[in-house]
C-alpha positions as CSV (number, residue, x, y, z in Angstrom):
1,M,105.2,82.8,79.9
2,N,106.9,86.2,79.2
3,V,110.6,86.3,80.1
4,L,112.7,89.5,80.5
5,L,116.4,88.8,79.9
6,L,118.9,91.4,81.1
7,G,122.2,92.0,79.3
8,N,123.8,92.6,75.9
9,G,126.7,90.2,75.6
10,G,127.5,86.8,74.2
11,R,126.2,85.1,77.3
12,E,122.8,86.8,76.8
13,H,122.6,85.8,73.2
14,A,123.3,82.2,74.2
15,L,120.7,82.4,76.9
16,A,118.2,84.0,74.5
17,L,118.6,81.2,72.0
18,A,118.0,78.5,74.7
19,L,115.0,80.4,76.1
20,A,113.5,81.0,72.7
21,A,113.7,77.2,72.0
22,D,111.6,76.5,75.1
23,P,107.9,76.0,74.2
24,S,106.8,77.5,77.5
25,V,108.4,80.8,76.7
26,T,105.8,82.6,74.6
27,G,107.3,86.1,74.9
28,L,111.0,86.9,75.1
29,Y,112.4,90.4,75.7
30,A,116.1,91.3,75.9
31,A,117.3,94.5,77.6
32,P,119.2,96.1,76.0
33,G,120.1,93.0,73.9
34,N,122.3,93.0,70.8
35,P,121.8,92.2,67.1
36,G,121.9,88.5,67.9
37,T,119.2,88.6,70.6
38,A,117.1,90.7,68.2
39,Q,116.7,87.6,65.9
40,V,114.9,85.6,68.7
41,A,113.7,88.3,71.1
42,R,112.4,91.8,71.2
43,N,115.2,94.2,72.2
44,I,114.1,97.0,74.6
45,D,115.8,100.0,75.9
46,L,116.3,99.8,79.7
47,D,118.8,100.9,82.3
48,I,119.5,97.4,83.8
49,L,121.5,98.9,86.7
50,D,118.4,100.7,87.9
51,P,116.4,98.2,90.2
52,A,113.2,100.3,90.2
53,A,113.2,100.7,86.4
54,V,113.8,97.0,85.8
55,A,111.0,96.0,88.2
56,A,108.6,98.5,86.6
57,K,109.4,97.2,83.1
58,A,108.9,93.6,84.2
59,R,105.5,94.5,85.5
60,E,104.7,96.4,82.2
61,L,105.7,93.4,80.1
62,E,103.7,91.1,82.4
63,A,106.9,89.0,82.8
64,A,106.6,85.8,84.7
65,L,110.4,85.5,85.0
66,V,113.3,87.9,84.9
67,V,116.7,86.4,84.0
68,V,119.7,88.5,85.0
69,G,122.7,87.9,82.7
70,P,125.6,90.1,84.0
71,E,126.9,90.5,87.5
72,A,126.7,94.3,87.8
73,P,122.8,94.4,88.0
74,L,122.9,91.7,90.7
75,V,125.4,93.6,92.8
76,A,123.2,96.7,92.3
77,G,120.2,94.9,93.8
78,V,118.1,94.4,90.7
79,A,117.0,90.9,91.8
80,D,115.7,92.3,95.1
81,A,113.5,94.9,93.4
82,V,112.0,92.4,91.0
83,R,111.3,89.9,93.8
84,D,109.7,92.7,95.9
85,A,107.4,93.4,92.9
86,G,106.2,89.8,93.2
87,I,107.9,88.6,90.0
88,A,110.1,85.5,89.8
89,V,113.7,86.3,89.1
90,F,116.7,84.0,88.3
91,G,119.6,85.7,90.1
92,P,120.7,86.2,93.7
93,S,119.9,89.0,96.0
94,Q,122.3,91.9,96.5
95,D,123.5,90.3,99.7
96,A,124.0,86.9,98.1
97,A,125.7,88.5,95.1
98,R,128.6,89.4,97.4
99,L,130.0,86.0,96.6
100,E,131.2,87.6,93.4
101,G,131.1,91.2,94.3
102,S,133.8,90.7,97.0
103,K,136.4,87.9,96.8
104,A,137.2,88.5,100.5
105,F,133.6,87.8,101.4
106,A,133.6,84.6,99.3
107,K,136.7,83.4,101.2
108,D,134.9,84.0,104.5
109,V,131.9,82.0,103.3
110,M,134.2,79.2,102.1
111,K,136.1,79.1,105.4
112,A,132.8,78.9,107.3
113,A,131.5,76.1,105.0
114,A,134.8,74.2,105.0
115,V,135.1,74.5,101.2
116,P,138.6,73.8,99.9
117,T,140.2,76.9,98.3
118,A,143.6,78.7,98.0
119,D,145.1,80.2,101.1
120,A,144.8,84.0,100.7
121,R,145.5,87.3,102.4
122,T,143.3,90.4,102.0
123,C,145.4,93.6,101.6
124,T,144.4,97.2,101.6
125,A,147.9,98.7,101.4
126,L,150.9,98.0,99.2
127,A,153.1,97.1,102.1
128,E,150.6,94.3,103.0
129,V,150.8,93.1,99.4
130,E,154.6,93.0,99.5
131,A,154.5,90.9,102.7
132,A,151.9,88.5,101.3
133,L,153.9,88.0,98.1
134,D,156.9,87.1,100.3
135,V,154.7,84.5,102.2
136,F,153.3,82.8,99.1
137,G,156.2,83.2,96.7
138,A,156.0,82.9,92.9
139,P,154.0,82.4,90.8
140,H,152.2,85.4,92.2
141,V,148.4,85.5,92.2
142,V,146.9,89.0,92.8
143,K,143.1,89.5,92.5
144,D,141.0,92.7,92.7
145,D,138.5,92.2,95.5
146,G,135.7,93.7,93.5
147,L,134.1,93.3,90.1
148,A,136.6,93.6,87.2
149,G,134.9,92.0,84.2
150,G,137.0,88.9,84.3
151,K,140.2,90.9,84.0
152,G,141.0,91.6,87.7
153,V,143.4,88.7,88.2
154,V,147.1,88.6,87.5
155,V,149.1,85.4,87.7
156,T,152.8,86.1,87.1
157,G,156.3,85.1,87.9
158,S,157.2,88.8,88.0
159,R,157.0,90.4,91.5
160,A,157.1,93.8,89.8
161,E,154.1,93.0,87.6
162,A,152.2,91.6,90.6
163,L,152.9,94.8,92.6
164,A,151.9,97.0,89.7
165,H,148.6,95.3,89.4
166,A,148.0,95.6,93.1
167,E,148.9,99.2,93.1
168,A,146.4,99.9,90.2
169,C,143.6,98.1,92.0
170,L,144.3,99.9,95.3
171,A,144.3,103.3,93.7
172,R,140.5,103.3,94.0
173,P,139.1,104.6,97.4
174,G,138.3,101.7,99.7
175,A,139.7,99.1,97.4
176,A,141.3,95.8,98.5
177,V,143.2,93.0,96.8
178,L,143.7,89.4,97.6
179,V,147.1,87.8,97.3
180,E,146.7,84.0,97.1
181,E,148.8,80.9,96.9
182,Y,149.2,79.6,93.3
183,L,147.0,76.6,92.4
184,D,148.5,74.1,90.0
185,G,146.5,71.7,87.7
186,P,143.8,72.2,85.1
187,E,140.9,74.5,85.7
188,I,137.2,73.6,85.4
189,S,134.1,75.7,85.2
190,L,131.0,74.2,86.7
191,F,127.7,76.0,86.8
192,C,125.3,75.0,89.6
193,L,121.6,76.1,89.7
194,S,120.2,76.8,93.2
195,D,116.7,77.4,94.4
196,G,118.0,78.6,97.8
197,A,118.2,75.1,99.2
198,R,119.0,72.5,96.6
199,V,121.8,72.4,94.0
200,L,121.5,71.2,90.4
201,P,124.8,71.0,88.4
202,L,125.2,71.6,84.7
203,D,127.8,69.8,82.7
204,P,131.4,71.1,83.2
205,A,133.3,73.2,80.7
206,Q,136.8,74.6,80.4
207,D,137.5,78.3,79.7
208,F,140.6,79.7,78.0
209,K,141.3,83.0,79.7
210,R,144.6,84.2,78.3
211,I,144.6,86.3,75.1
212,H,147.3,84.3,73.2
213,D,147.8,80.6,72.3
214,G,149.5,78.5,74.8
215,Q,148.0,80.4,77.7
216,Q,150.2,83.4,77.1
217,G,149.6,87.1,77.5
218,P,147.1,88.9,79.8
219,N,143.9,87.6,81.2
220,T,140.7,88.3,79.3
221,G,137.0,87.8,79.8
222,G,137.5,84.4,78.0
223,M,138.7,83.5,74.5
224,G,137.0,80.2,74.1
225,A,135.5,77.2,75.9
226,Y,134.4,73.6,75.3
227,S,132.1,71.1,77.0
228,P,132.0,68.3,78.2
229,L,135.5,67.5,79.6
230,P,136.4,63.9,78.6
231,W,139.5,64.0,80.9
232,A,137.7,65.1,84.0
233,P,136.8,62.6,86.8
234,A,133.5,60.8,86.0
235,D,132.1,62.0,89.3
236,I,133.2,65.6,89.1
237,K,129.7,67.1,89.2
238,E,128.7,65.1,92.3
239,Q,132.0,66.0,94.0
240,V,131.6,69.7,93.4
241,V,128.0,69.6,94.6
242,R,129.0,67.7,97.7
243,E,132.2,69.6,98.6
244,V,131.6,73.1,97.2
245,A,128.2,74.2,96.0
246,Q,125.9,72.6,98.5
247,P,128.0,73.7,101.5
248,V,128.1,77.2,100.2
249,V,124.3,77.3,99.5
250,D,123.7,75.9,103.0
251,E,126.0,78.5,104.6
252,M,124.3,81.4,102.7
253,A,120.9,80.1,103.9
254,R,122.3,79.9,107.5
255,R,123.3,83.5,107.2
256,G,119.8,84.5,106.2
257,T,120.8,85.4,102.6
258,P,119.6,82.3,100.6
259,F,121.3,82.0,97.2
260,V,118.8,81.7,94.3
261,G,120.3,81.7,90.9
262,L,123.5,80.3,89.3
263,L,126.6,79.7,91.3
264,Y,129.6,79.5,88.9
265,C,132.3,77.4,90.5
266,G,135.7,78.1,89.1
267,L,137.8,75.2,90.1
268,A,141.3,73.8,89.9
269,L,142.1,70.1,90.0
270,T,145.4,70.4,91.9
271,S,147.9,67.9,93.1
272,K,146.3,68.3,96.6
273,G,142.8,67.8,95.3
274,L,139.9,70.0,94.2
275,R,140.2,73.7,95.1
276,V,137.9,76.7,94.4
277,V,139.6,79.4,92.4
278,E,136.6,81.8,92.4
279,F,132.9,82.1,92.5
280,N,130.7,84.0,90.1
281,V,126.9,84.5,90.6
282,R,125.8,84.3,87.0
283,F,126.4,82.3,83.9
284,G,130.0,82.5,82.6
285,D,131.0,83.8,79.2
286,P,132.1,82.0,77.0
287,E,131.4,78.7,78.8
288,T,127.6,79.3,78.6
289,Q,127.8,79.2,74.8
290,S,129.2,75.7,74.9
291,V,127.2,74.4,77.8
292,L,123.8,75.6,76.7
293,A,124.3,74.3,73.1
294,R,124.2,70.8,74.6
295,L,121.3,71.2,77.1
296,A,118.2,69.3,76.0
297,T,116.0,70.2,79.0
298,P,114.0,73.4,78.2
299,L,115.9,76.3,79.8
300,G,113.0,78.6,80.7
301,Q,111.2,75.9,82.8
302,V,114.5,75.1,84.6
303,L,115.2,78.7,85.5
304,Y,111.6,79.4,86.5
305,G,111.8,76.3,88.7
306,A,115.0,77.6,90.4
307,A,113.4,81.0,90.9
308,T,110.3,79.6,92.5
309,G,111.7,76.7,94.5
310,D,110.6,73.9,92.1
311,M,113.8,72.8,90.3
312,P,113.8,69.5,88.4
313,E,115.8,66.7,89.9
314,T,117.9,66.1,86.8
315,L,118.8,67.7,83.5
316,E,118.9,66.0,80.1
317,W,121.9,66.5,77.8
318,R,122.5,66.0,74.1
319,D,125.2,63.6,73.1
320,G,128.4,65.0,71.7
321,A,130.4,68.1,72.4
322,A,130.5,71.9,71.8
323,V,133.4,74.2,71.2
324,T,133.3,78.0,71.3
325,V,135.9,80.2,69.7
326,V,135.9,84.0,70.5
327,L,136.8,86.7,68.0
328,A,138.3,89.8,69.6
329,A,138.7,93.3,68.2
330,H,141.9,95.0,67.4
331,G,143.5,96.1,70.7
332,Y,141.6,93.7,73.0
333,P,142.1,93.2,76.0
334,G,143.4,96.7,76.1
335,S,141.6,99.6,74.4
336,A,139.6,97.8,71.7
337,R,138.8,99.4,68.4
338,T,135.1,99.6,67.5
339,G,133.0,100.5,64.5
340,D,134.6,98.2,62.0
341,P,132.4,96.2,59.6
342,V,131.9,92.5,60.5
343,T,131.4,90.2,57.5
344,G,130.7,86.5,56.8
345,V,128.3,85.8,59.7
346,D,125.6,84.3,57.4
347,A,128.3,82.2,55.7
348,A,129.5,80.9,59.1
349,E,126.0,80.1,60.2
350,A,125.4,78.2,56.9
351,I,127.8,75.5,58.1
352,E,126.0,72.5,59.5
353,N,126.2,72.3,63.3
354,A,127.6,75.8,63.6
355,H,126.1,79.0,64.9
356,V,127.4,82.5,65.7
357,I,126.9,84.2,69.0
358,H,126.9,88.0,69.0
359,A,128.7,89.8,71.9
360,G,130.2,93.2,71.0
361,T,128.2,93.9,67.9
362,A,125.9,96.7,66.7
363,L,123.9,97.6,63.6
364,A,124.6,100.7,61.6
365,A,121.7,102.8,60.3
366,D,122.0,101.0,56.9
367,G,122.0,97.6,58.5
368,T,125.7,96.9,58.4
369,L,127.0,94.8,61.2
370,L,129.7,96.6,63.2
371,S,132.1,95.7,66.0
372,A,131.0,97.4,69.2
373,G,133.2,95.8,72.0
374,G,136.3,93.9,72.8
375,R,135.0,90.4,72.3
376,V,132.9,90.8,69.2
377,L,131.4,87.4,68.5
378,A,131.9,83.7,68.9
379,A,131.7,80.7,66.6
380,V,130.1,77.6,68.2
381,G,130.6,74.2,66.7
382,L,128.8,70.9,67.6
383,G,130.1,67.5,67.0
384,A,130.2,63.9,68.1
385,T,133.5,64.5,69.8
386,V,135.4,67.6,71.0
387,A,137.7,67.3,68.0
388,E,134.8,67.2,65.6
389,A,133.1,70.2,67.3
390,R,136.4,72.1,67.2
391,T,136.7,71.5,63.4
392,V,133.2,72.9,62.9
393,A,133.8,76.0,65.1
394,Y,137.1,76.9,63.4
395,E,135.6,76.4,59.9
396,A,132.8,78.8,60.9
397,M,135.3,81.3,62.3
398,S,137.3,81.2,59.1
399,R,134.3,82.7,57.2
400,V,134.1,85.7,59.5
401,G,135.9,88.9,58.6
402,L,136.8,91.8,60.9
403,D,139.8,94.1,60.2
404,G,142.5,93.8,62.8
405,S,140.7,91.1,64.7
406,H,142.3,88.1,66.4
407,H,141.3,84.7,67.9
408,R,143.2,81.9,69.5
409,S,144.0,78.9,67.4
410,D,144.4,76.4,70.2
411,I,140.9,76.2,71.8
412,A,140.2,72.6,72.8
413,A,143.3,71.5,70.9
414,G,144.4,67.9,71.5
415,I,141.3,67.0,73.5
């Protein structure tokens, strides 16, 4: 089958690698893609936020399946247009994508479905934020209600910093923020596939969101991840399906907006039990890089099954672990510098059990690889244990050169 993959980041390169390895995928197109996807797919120019344009291109390519990588096209209604064109699409409808597009909406769904989550207040004025901060106390958790590219959340002991973030978010017309109680305990990312009725979990991962070692500095889109989690409860997948994912999928179906695609459950294992931190409606980045590196079941068939109501009962996984380390450009997560040459990618990929995922990269006219975003690339290492995979990933990263770049040195340390 022909598959059209939307997006141009690291998540999409990881998806492209997995899709290209599926024998049932005979044609793979990435829109717009990046230099990494170009090695396994045909990159095409396409406005992926234009639902009609995506549907037309899918028809032109005779795509049997469209896989939507980022959240923005889903919130824009791309999946609806593709479905209306009679083409299978892995990704929720515009209505169902509100689970990520509005944190307040997600809280409403969780309340209706009796899903455990942090207590929260939705605020549209700074005075309401101040009152909510008083109720919950420090550490303060303030979240932009809408899409923010993984950087809309501030967790801080500083009331002034919390108010400043809220004020910046509320500066947009019609904006809202959520002020939440702080959740203690380690966080887990669990991806759950859904065909609108059933839920099929992938293996869990852990993401490292802060820019600096030791979980210091501002939040980012993610600086690294590893999978599986040797320390997590043995039944964590079953528990999340039972207490979180299936109730949410059931509630969305009850509302007449069935959820088809990937429900990303961001979770905290707190002293009071499992709690939902957030939902996303697509594969997470960089967790996808680690999780898909271990998936043995052909991805294209799985996603097509979810899109058409014929998901497999189980998934097969390779033994061992995967660790992903992200390389960020100078200035990230603020204003990132672009256009610098990136070297050593071939040398990194020459390491056994290592591969490089392109995220914010581009090719110059002469073929030179350049930085083109905040998170530039990631080194993924595989190994029998998390520690072995970590060694491989950092050895690969040591061979990559980018002026002014930085990466965390503690991804999956001590696991």
